[in-house]
C-alpha positions in Angstrom: -3.4 28.9 36.4 -7.0 28.9 34.4 -9.9 27.4 35.9 -12.3 24.8 34.1 -15.9 24.1 34.5 -18.0 21.1 32.8 -20.2 23.2 30.7 -21.5 22.4 27.4 -18.6 22.2 25.7 -18.5 19.1 23.9 -19.9 15.6 24.3 -18.1 13.2 26.3 -16.2 10.8 24.3 -16.3 7.1 25.0 -13.2 5.9 26.4 -14.0 1.8 27.0 -14.4 -0.5 24.2 -17.8 -1.8 25.1 -19.3 1.7 25.2 -18.2 2.5 21.6 -19.1 -1.1 20.4 -22.8 0.0 22.0 -22.6 3.5 20.1 -22.1 1.2 16.7 -25.2 -0.9 17.8 -27.1 1.5 18.3 -26.5 3.6 15.4 -27.7 0.1 13.6 -31.1 0.1 15.3 -32.0 3.8 14.8 -30.9 3.3 10.9 -33.2 0.3 11.0 -36.2 1.8 13.1 -35.8 4.7 10.8 -36.3 2.7 7.4 -39.2 0.8 8.6 -40.8 4.1 9.6 -40.2 5.5 6.4 -41.2 2.5 4.0 -44.3 2.0 5.8 -45.4 5.7 5.1 -44.0 5.3 1.7 -46.1 1.7 1.1 -49.2 4.1 2.6 -49.0 6.7 0.0 -49.1 4.2 -2.7 -45.3 4.3 -3.6 -42.8 1.2 -3.8 -40.2 2.5 -2.0 -36.3 0.6 -2.9 -33.6 -0.1 0.0 -31.3 2.5 -1.1 -34.2 5.5 -1.0 -35.3 4.3 2.4 -31.4 4.2 3.7 -30.3 7.6 2.4 -32.7 9.6 4.2 -31.6 12.8 5.8 -32.3 11.3 9.0 -30.6 8.2 8.7 -27.2 10.1 7.2 -27.6 12.6 10.2 -27.9 9.4 12.6 -24.4 7.5 10.8 -22.9 11.0 10.8 -23.4 12.0 14.4 -22.4 8.5 15.9 -19.2 7.9 13.8 -18.3 11.9 14.6 -18.3 11.0 18.4 -16.1 8.3 18.0 -13.5 10.4 16.0 -10.4 8.7 14.9 -10.8 5.4 13.7 -14.5 6.8 11.4 -12.4 9.6 10.2 -9.5 7.2 9.1 -11.2 4.4 7.2 -12.9 7.6 5.0 -9.6 9.0 4.5 -8.6 5.5 3.3 -11.9 4.7 1.7 -11.4 8.3 -0.1 -7.7 7.5 -1.5 -8.3 3.7 -2.5 -11.8 4.5 -4.1 -12.0 8.2 -5.3 -14.7 9.8 -6.8 -16.3 6.1 -7.4 -17.8 6.6 -4.0 -21.2 7.4 -4.1 -22.3 11.1 -3.3 -23.8 10.2 0.4 -21.1 8.4 1.4 -18.7 11.6 0.6 -20.8 13.9 2.3 -20.9 11.4 5.5 -17.4 11.5 5.0 -16.4 15.4 4.7 -18.9 16.1 7.5 -16.7 13.9 9.4 -13.5 15.4 9.0 -15.1 18.8 9.8 -16.9 17.8 12.8 -14.8 17.3 15.9 -16.3 18.5 19.0 -14.2 19.1 21.8 -14.0 17.0 25.1 -15.7 17.8 28.0 -13.1 19.8 30.4 -13.9 17.6 33.1 -12.4 14.6 30.8 -10.1 16.7 29.5 -8.8 17.5 33.1 -8.5 13.6 33.6 -6.6 13.0 30.9 -4.2 15.5 31.9 -3.7 14.4 35.6 -3.0 10.9 34.4 -0.5 11.7 31.8 1.5 14.4 34.2 0.3 13.1 37.8 -1.9 15.2 40.3 0.3 18.3 40.0 0.7 19.0 36.2 -0.4 22.6 36.8 3.2 23.4 38.0 4.4 23.0 34.7 2.3 26.2 33.6 1.7 29.9 34.3 -1.6 29.5 32.5 -3.1 26.5 30.4 -6.2 27.6 28.3 -9.0 24.6 28.9 -10.9 25.9 25.8 -8.7 24.2 22.6 -7.8 26.1 19.6 -8.0 23.0 17.2 -10.2 19.6 17.5 -9.1 16.9 15.1 -9.7 12.9 14.4 -7.3 11.7 17.1 -7.1 14.5 19.4 -7.4 18.5 20.5 -4.9 21.1 20.8 -4.6 23.7 23.8 -2.6 26.7 24.2 -0.5 27.3 27.5 2.6 29.4 28.6 4.9 27.2 30.2 6.8 28.0 33.6 9.4 29.8 32.0 6.8 32.0 29.9 7.6 29.9 27.0 4.5 29.5 24.3 3.2 26.1 24.0 0.9 24.1 21.8 -0.2 21.1 23.6 -2.1 18.1 21.6 -4.1 15.8 24.1 -5.2 12.5 22.8 -8.9 11.7 23.0 -9.2 8.9 25.9 -10.1 5.4 24.7 -8.5 6.0 21.1 -5.6 3.4 21.5 -7.3 0.6 23.2 -10.1 0.8 20.4 -8.7 1.1 17.4 -8.8 -2.3 16.1 -12.7 -2.7 17.0 -13.7 0.7 16.0 -12.2 0.2 12.3 -14.0 -3.3 12.1 -17.3 -1.8 13.3 -17.1 1.4 11.0 -16.7 -0.5 7.9 -19.4 -3.3 9.2 -21.4 -0.6 9.1 -20.5 0.8 5.7 -21.1 -2.6 4.7 -24.7 -2.6 5.8 -25.4 0.4 4.4 -24.5 -0.6 1.0 -22.3 2.9 0.4 -18.7 1.2 -0.4 -18.0 -0.5 -3.6 -17.7 -4.1 -3.8 -14.5 -3.9 -5.7 -12.7 -2.1 -2.7 -10.1 -4.5 -1.0 -11.6 -4.4 2.2 -8.8 -6.5 4.2 -5.9 -4.4 3.0 -7.7 -1.1 4.0 -8.4 -2.6 7.2 -4.8 -3.5 8.0 -3.4 -0.2 7.1 -6.3 2.0 8.8 -5.7 -0.1 12.1 -1.7 0.3 11.7 -1.7 3.7 10.6 -4.3 4.7 13.5 -2.2 3.3 16.0 0.9 4.8 14.7 -0.9 8.5 15.0 -2.0 7.5 18.5 1.2 7.1 19.8 2.4 10.8 20.3 6.2 9.6 21.5 6.9 8.6 18.0 5.1 11.3 16.4 7.8 13.5 18.6 10.2 11.3 17.1 9.3 12.5 13.6 8.8 16.2 14.5 12.3 16.4 16.0 13.6 14.6 12.7 12.1 16.8 10.3 13.3 19.5 12.5 16.7 18.6 12.6 16.2 17.6 8.6 15.0 21.5 7.7 17.0 23.6 10.3 19.2 25.0 7.6 16.3 25.5 5.4 14.8 29.1 5.8 11.8 29.0 3.7 9.9 26.5 6.7 9.7 26.2 10.4 9.1 23.0 12.5 8.0 23.3 16.0 10.4 22.3 18.7 9.5 19.0 20.2 9.2 19.6 24.5 10.1 16.1 25.7 9.6 16.7 29.2 6.3 17.4 28.6 5.3 14.9 25.8 4.1 11.4 26.9 2.2 8.5 24.6 -1.0 10.9 24.9 -0.1 14.2 25.0 2.0 16.0 22.6 3.8 19.6 23.5 5.6 21.3 21.1 6.4 25.3 20.2 3.5 27.6 19.7 3.8 28.9 16.3 2.2 32.1 14.7 0.5 32.2 11.0 -2.3 32.5 8.9 -4.1 29.4 7.2 -2.5 28.9 4.4 -6.0 27.7 2.1 -6.7 31.6 3.0 -4.4 33.2 1.1 -5.7 34.1 -2.3 -5.3 37.6 -1.8 -1.8 37.1 -1.4 0.3 38.5 -4.7 0.4 36.1 -7.3 4.1 35.8 -6.9 3.9 34.9 -3.6 1.5 32.8 -4.1 3.5 30.7 -6.8 6.8 31.0 -4.7 5.3 29.5 -1.7 3.3 26.2 -3.6 6.7 25.9 -5.2 8.4 25.6 -2.1 5.6 22.8 -0.8 6.3 21.1 -3.7 10.0 21.2 -3.5 9.6 20.2 0.1 7.6 16.8 -1.1 10.8 15.8 -3.8 12.7 16.6 -0.7 10.6 13.8 1.6 10.1 11.2 -1.2 13.9 11.2 -2.7 16.2 12.5 -0.3 14.7 12.0 3.3 12.7 8.9 2.2 10.2 10.5 5.3 6.8 11.7 3.9 4.7 13.4 6.3 1.0 11.9 4.0 -1.2 14.2 5.9 -2.7 16.5 3.2 -4.9 18.6 5.5 -4.4 22.1 4.8 -4.7 23.0 8.3 -1.0 21.4 8.9 0.2 24.4 7.2 0.1 28.0 8.2 2.0 31.0 6.6 3.8 34.3 7.6 3.4 36.8 5.6 6.2 38.9 6.8 9.2 36.6 6.4 7.3 34.2 3.6 7.9 31.2 6.0 5.8 28.2 6.1 5.0 26.5 9.3 4.8 22.8 8.9 2.3 21.3 11.7 1.2 17.4 12.7 3.7 14.8 11.7 1.5 12.1 13.1 1.4 10.5 9.5 4.8 10.7 8.6 6.1 7.3 7.2 9.5 6.3 5.9 9.9 5.1 2.5 12.2 2.6 1.4 14.9 3.0 -1.3 13.0 0.8 -3.6 9.9 2.6 -3.4 11.8 6.1 -3.6 13.9 5.3 -6.3 10.7 3.8 -8.4 8.7 7.1 -8.1 11.8 9.0 -9.1 12.4 7.0 -11.9 8.6 7.2 -12.9 8.5 11.0 -12.8 11.5 11.5 -14.7 10.3 8.7 -17.2 6.8 10.8 -17.6 8.7 13.9 -17.8 10.3 12.4 -21.0 7.2 11.3 -22.0 8.8 7.7 -22.0 5.8 5.3 -21.6 8.0 2.1 -21.0 9.7 3.8 -18.4 6.8 4.8 -16.7 5.6 1.2 -17.0 8.5 -0.1 -15.4 8.6 2.1 -13.0 5.0 1.3 -11.8 5.8 -2.2 -11.6 8.4 -1.6 -9.3 6.2 0.0 -7.4 3.5 -2.3 -7.3 0.8 -1.0 -9.4 -0.4 -3.6 -11.5 -1.7 -6.8 -10.6 -0.7 -10.3 -11.4 -3.9 -10.9 -13.7 -3.8 -7.4 -15.5 -4.6 -7.4 -19.2 -2.3 -5.5 -21.9 -5.0 -3.2 -22.6 -5.8 -2.4 -18.9 -1.7 -2.1 -18.4 -2.0 0.6 -21.1 -5.1 2.8 -19.7 -3.4 2.4 -16.3 0.1 3.8 -17.8 -2.1 6.9 -19.7 -4.2 7.9 -16.8 -0.5 8.5 -14.7 0.7 9.7 -17.5 -1.9 12.2 -17.5 -1.8 12.7 -14.0 1.7 14.2 -14.7 0.8 16.7 -16.8 2.2 19.6 -14.8 5.4 17.9 -14.4 5.7 17.4 -18.1 4.8 21.3 -18.8 7.4 23.3 -19.9 6.9 26.5 -18.0 4.4 28.1 -15.2 1.5 25.4 -15.2 -1.7 26.5 -14.3 -3.3 25.4 -11.4 -6.6 27.3 -10.9 -7.4 26.8 -15.0 -7.4 23.1 -15.9 -9.8 20.1 -15.9 -7.1 17.7 -14.9 -8.7 16.4 -11.7 -12.2 15.7 -14.0 -9.6 13.9 -16.5 -8.0 11.8 -14.2 -11.0 11.4 -12.6 -12.8 10.0 -16.3 -9.6 8.2 -16.7 -10.6 6.1 -13.2 -13.5 5.3 -13.6 -13.6 4.1 -17.3 -11.0 1.6 -15.9 -12.7 0.2 -13.2 -16.1 0.6 -15.1 -15.8 -0.3 -18.7 -12.5 -1.9 -18.5 -13.4 -4.1 -15.0 -10.0 -3.4 -13.2 -9.5 -2.4 -9.8 -6.2 -2.9 -8.2 -5.5 -1.5 -5.0 -1.6 -0.4 -4.7 0.7 -0.6 -2.2 -0.1 1.4 1.0 3.1 3.6 0.7 1.5 4.5 -3.0 -1.8 5.3 -1.3 -0.5 7.9 1.2 2.2 9.7 -1.3 -0.8 9.8 -4.1 -3.0 11.2 -1.0 0.0 14.0 -0.6 0.2 14.6 -4.2 -3.2 15.5 -4.7 -3.3 17.4 -1.7 -0.8 19.8 -2.9 -2.8 19.9 -6.7 -6.0 21.2 -4.2 -4.0 23.8 -2.6 -2.3 24.9 -5.7 -5.9 25.1 -7.4 -7.2 27.1 -4.6 -4.7 29.7 -4.4 -4.7 29.8 -8.3 -0.8 29.2 -8.3 1.4 29.0 -11.4 4.5 26.8 -10.8 7.4 25.1 -13.4 7.1 21.6 -11.9 9.1 20.5 -14.5 12.4 23.1 -13.2 11.8 22.5 -9.7 12.1 18.5 -10.1 14.9 19.4 -12.4 17.5 18.7 -9.2 15.8 15.2 -8.4 15.9 13.5 -11.5 16.9 9.9 -11.5 20.1 9.4 -12.5 21.6 5.5 -12.6 24.9 6.5 -10.7 22.6 9.2 -7.8 22.7 8.1 -4.6 20.2 9.7 -2.2 20.9 10.9 1.5 18.9 9.0 4.1 17.2 10.6 7.4 18.4 9.5 10.3 
């Protein structure tokens, strides 16, 4: 059994609500102190500083980021949801903070890790393993992943949840948004209440590793006969609400495959889009987290390893069919059909003006360009992203329309956007029109539901 020490392998994660609330208070105090100091300096030098300039100093941004990063889940989840809803309308300073939060996840100290393992598995937990590697092989917003050899020599990937996440979710989310409001970095138009409610629900789901195990097992069964994908096997006897144990699967990081032959990159990306169509229109079960780290690629076999099912959502027939109709209408250049489908999904608010509605439909038609294109769409050589951004900014700033779609729509768009980004990074060329053909909406079509 591998030994462990309490070296400087990470900061202890605050595990009770009071200590976490205290961290938010300390960062507000730090920011206020820094603003007062910087303001005095600028006044003495004859300048009249603005509040925003005083707030957005490197020192203050560093203070905010360091504290929020140590709190893990809530800060990162709110950031993801804000990014989904407000997109590129967020100020660059906030975008930088959120990007740093997503990449900065220092592991918890070994002593704290050992305490979690003992709480979940009992004092004799080592009996289940030949060896357990205390240094994590990956760290994320909710937990960190460790490699181990089971007592039967099987290779295991064990995700251990950071202590205190579950009990502090609601207060953490509230405090993060309060902090961001105080900084003035979040657009006033963003619907905080629906974002807060969705952030809390999503975090509670992701913090329930027994639920994630259920979702992973569902995908294992659904894709068991599809030789393009590998889903790790869940070890239920070593899984609790705070520890998820699965088979360890080898593979290369998917975003670093630019040197693969063009045909292989095209095939890889097409397989992922076809999987998304299956998830949304057949399984009605969608893994909505677009993080590239959720995929590995086995070059010899060409298989894609699917990891992390914490953000999996079930989709109703109503929403699934709405998107099936939307994409089919867009493919046929049918704007009226797209508009009707968007209304079914819940895109439009009650007070939308006709010209605003037309602008929203046109923006969606632009976003559907890859599926309308008759041939291989070149994701690495397009300005589609900037055109969608420009249309969105014009809609919210010039026409004054800002409506938060249903949460199911936001999360599905998040997944689609992630696949677009991956396709662009890999310079893939994919015939999405052809890939979607088997999933086109037909009035008499029936879709197999997962479960």
